[in-house]
C-alpha positions in Angstrom: 304.6 151.9 1.3 304.9 154.2 -1.7 303.3 157.6 -1.4 300.4 158.2 -3.8 300.0 161.8 -4.9 296.5 162.8 -6.2 297.7 166.2 -7.2 301.1 167.3 -8.6 301.7 170.9 -9.3 305.1 171.8 -11.0 306.3 175.4 -11.5 302.9 176.9 -12.5 302.7 180.7 -13.1 300.1 183.2 -13.9 300.5 186.7 -15.1 297.7 189.3 -15.7 299.0 192.2 -17.8 302.4 193.1 -16.4 301.6 191.8 -12.9 302.9 188.3 -11.9 300.1 186.8 -9.8 301.6 183.3 -9.3 305.3 182.7 -9.7 306.7 179.2 -10.2 304.5 177.4 -7.6 305.1 173.7 -6.9 303.5 171.4 -4.4 301.8 168.0 -4.1 298.8 166.6 -2.3 298.9 163.0 -0.9 296.1 160.5 -1.0 294.3 160.3 2.4 295.9 163.5 3.7 294.7 167.1 4.2 296.9 169.8 2.8 296.4 173.4 3.8 297.0 176.1 1.2 297.6 179.0 3.6 298.3 182.6 3.1 297.1 186.2 3.7 294.1 187.5 1.7 295.3 188.4 -1.8 298.3 186.0 -1.6 297.1 184.0 -4.6 295.2 181.1 -3.0 292.0 181.3 -5.0 294.0 181.9 -8.2 295.8 178.6 -7.6 292.6 176.8 -6.9 290.9 178.2 -10.0 293.9 177.1 -12.2 293.7 173.6 -10.7 290.1 173.1 -11.9 290.6 174.9 -15.3 288.6 178.0 -14.4 291.7 180.0 -15.2 294.6 178.9 -17.4 298.1 178.8 -16.1 300.8 180.4 -18.2 303.6 177.9 -17.5 304.3 174.7 -15.6 302.1 171.6 -15.3 299.2 170.4 -13.2 298.4 166.7 -13.0 295.4 165.2 -11.2 295.2 161.5 -10.8 298.1 161.3 -13.2 296.2 163.2 -15.9 297.3 166.6 -17.2 294.8 169.4 -16.7 296.1 171.0 -19.9 296.1 168.0 -22.2 293.6 165.5 -20.5 291.1 167.9 -19.0 288.1 165.6 -18.8 290.1 162.7 -17.4 291.7 165.0 -14.8 288.4 166.5 -13.8 286.8 163.1 -13.3 289.0 162.7 -10.3 288.1 166.1 -8.7 285.4 167.5 -6.4 285.6 171.2 -5.7 284.0 174.1 -4.0 285.5 177.3 -5.3 284.3 180.4 -3.3 280.7 179.7 -2.3 278.6 176.7 -3.2 275.5 177.6 -5.3 272.2 175.7 -5.2 268.5 176.0 -6.3 267.1 177.6 -3.1 263.5 176.6 -3.9 264.5 172.9 -4.0 265.3 170.6 -1.1 268.8 169.5 -0.4 267.9 166.0 -1.8 266.4 167.5 -5.0 269.6 169.6 -5.5 271.8 166.5 -5.1 269.6 164.5 -7.5 270.3 167.2 -10.1 274.0 166.5 -9.8 273.4 162.7 -9.9 271.6 163.3 -13.3 274.7 165.0 -14.8 277.3 162.8 -13.2 279.4 160.8 -15.7 279.3 157.9 -13.2 276.1 156.0 -12.3 275.2 156.7 -8.7 272.7 154.5 -6.9 270.1 155.6 -4.3 272.1 153.7 -1.7 275.3 155.5 -2.6 273.5 158.9 -2.5 272.2 158.0 1.0 275.7 157.2 2.1 277.0 160.6 0.9 274.2 162.4 2.7 275.0 160.5 6.0 278.7 161.2 5.5 278.0 165.0 5.7 275.5 164.6 8.5 272.5 166.0 6.6 270.2 163.1 6.9 267.8 165.0 9.2 267.7 168.1 7.0 268.0 166.7 3.5 264.2 167.1 2.7 264.1 170.8 3.7 264.3 173.5 1.2 267.8 174.9 0.8 266.6 178.5 1.5 266.0 177.4 5.1 269.6 176.0 5.5 272.2 177.6 7.8 275.6 178.5 6.4 277.0 175.3 7.9 274.3 173.2 6.4 274.9 174.8 3.0 278.6 174.0 3.3 277.9 170.4 4.1 275.5 170.2 1.1 278.3 171.7 -1.0 280.7 169.0 0.1 278.1 166.3 -0.6 277.7 167.7 -4.1 281.5 167.7 -4.5 282.1 164.1 -3.4 279.0 162.5 -5.0 281.0 161.0 -7.8 283.7 159.6 -5.4 286.6 161.9 -6.4 290.2 161.2 -5.4 290.9 164.9 -4.8 288.6 167.4 -3.0 289.4 171.1 -3.4 287.9 173.6 -1.0 288.4 177.4 -1.2 287.9 179.1 2.2 285.2 176.6 3.3 285.0 177.6 7.0 284.2 181.3 6.4 281.3 182.3 8.6 280.9 178.9 10.3 280.0 178.9 14.0 282.0 176.7 16.4 279.6 173.8 16.1 279.7 174.1 12.3 283.5 174.1 12.3 283.6 171.0 14.5 281.2 169.1 12.2 283.2 170.2 9.2 286.5 168.9 10.7 284.8 165.6 11.5 283.5 165.3 7.9 287.0 166.0 6.5 288.5 163.4 8.8 286.0 160.8 7.5 287.0 161.6 3.9 290.7 161.2 4.8 289.9 157.7 6.1 288.3 156.9 2.7 291.6 157.8 1.0 290.5 161.2 -0.4 293.2 163.8 -0.7 292.0 167.2 0.4 293.4 170.6 -0.4 291.9 173.4 1.7 292.7 177.1 1.2 292.3 179.4 4.1 293.8 182.4 5.9 292.6 181.1 9.3 295.5 179.7 11.2 293.7 178.1 14.1 291.3 176.2 11.8 294.2 174.9 9.6 296.2 173.8 12.6 293.4 171.4 13.7 292.7 170.1 10.2 295.9 169.7 8.2 298.6 167.1 7.8 300.7 169.2 5.4 301.0 172.8 4.6 301.7 174.9 1.5 302.3 178.6 2.4 301.8 181.2 -0.3 302.9 184.8 0.0 302.6 187.4 -2.7 302.2 184.6 -5.3 305.2 182.6 -4.3 305.4 179.4 -2.3 307.5 180.0 0.8 307.0 176.6 2.6 305.9 173.1 1.6 306.0 170.4 4.3 304.4 168.8 7.3 302.2 170.8 9.7 304.0 169.7 12.8 307.8 169.9 12.5 310.8 170.6 14.7 313.1 171.6 11.9 316.6 170.4 12.3 318.0 173.8 11.7 315.7 175.5 14.2 315.5 173.4 17.4 314.3 175.2 20.6 315.1 173.5 23.9 313.5 174.5 27.2 315.4 173.6 30.4 314.3 173.7 34.1 317.2 173.7 36.5 317.9 174.2 40.2 320.4 177.0 39.7 318.9 179.3 37.1 321.4 182.1 37.2 324.5 179.8 37.4 323.2 177.7 34.5 322.4 180.7 32.3 325.8 182.2 32.9 327.6 178.9 32.2 325.6 178.3 29.0 326.2 181.8 27.8 330.0 181.4 28.4 329.8 178.1 26.3 328.5 180.1 23.4 324.8 179.2 23.5 322.0 181.8 23.0 320.0 181.6 26.2 316.9 183.5 27.3 314.7 183.1 30.4 311.1 182.4 29.7 308.3 181.3 32.1 310.7 179.7 34.5 312.7 177.9 31.8 316.0 178.6 30.1 315.2 178.8 26.4 318.0 177.8 24.0 317.8 178.0 20.2 320.1 175.5 18.4 321.1 175.0 14.8 321.7 171.3 15.5 320.6 168.8 18.1 323.0 169.3 21.0 320.6 168.2 23.8 322.8 165.4 25.1 325.9 167.6 25.2 324.1 170.3 27.1 322.9 167.8 29.7 326.5 166.4 30.2 327.9 170.0 30.5 325.3 170.9 33.2 325.9 167.7 35.2 329.6 168.3 35.1 329.0 171.7 36.7 326.9 170.2 39.4 323.7 171.8 38.1 320.7 169.6 38.5 318.4 169.3 35.5 314.7 169.1 36.5 313.2 169.0 33.1 314.1 169.2 29.4 311.6 169.6 26.6 311.6 170.6 23.0 309.5 173.6 22.2 307.3 172.8 19.1 306.4 176.0 17.3 302.8 176.7 16.8 301.5 177.3 13.3 301.4 181.0 14.1 305.1 180.9 15.1 306.0 179.1 11.9 303.8 181.3 9.8 305.7 184.4 11.0 309.0 182.7 9.9 307.7 181.3 6.6 306.2 184.5 5.3 307.9 187.8 4.5 305.7 190.0 6.8 303.8 187.5 8.8 300.7 189.7 8.8 297.3 188.3 7.8 
């Protein structure tokens, strides 16, 4: 099946004065997938989001949303987008439902009461939608913001640091809401500097560091040029000595021999150990956590 991209960013740049804020950034967002835009505070995440929705012009490169150029077909491109940039804003003296009806009024697409009810249920606000927004918790406001952003059925949802300040219950509800949108085919781009949140949410990652993209690819990967194998054997010292003599880089870690490989040599290692009468109890591939990968993908690793 051909991959459908709802967002295509090619070599965009942004300079303010003499300072290069974003330098030749390129990435794509797939339909029905969640892509995390991850990086330290000040890395350029919000600048990228603002350029995607036209709040800030890019100096070079191209941005296409739903196949439409943000520069040359702005209205057509924005018709495919729902976004929360920084914090969602509402009329606090109105109820959640009254706020949403204001957005229904200005939507270019006709939205029926049934469709509005479906959106409210999708963000789990049906029990609070008639309360005034000034009584809402932060999590409820975030859910109302997402309802506002998806009310016109966009193909692409852009969220800038949406989980800031959410309690554990709010974060879980937010993840469930995003998963439901994925199943509807919405492509989601979420910017954050919170590693644990992104690890639970995202299918793909875009890492930005000092205005430059340092990694684009899947969230979970055992890269072919960086395979880490963990071995449990019956003769730890003998096995380690033998593997070191064979030229492998071997460390002892939590009862395992840890071997970093530049190519997949697992079968060869097993054969060599068996030939030396060393019993192999367990072999597993160590999959790096997002924190492990982040440290490798960024220059300093610090958040």
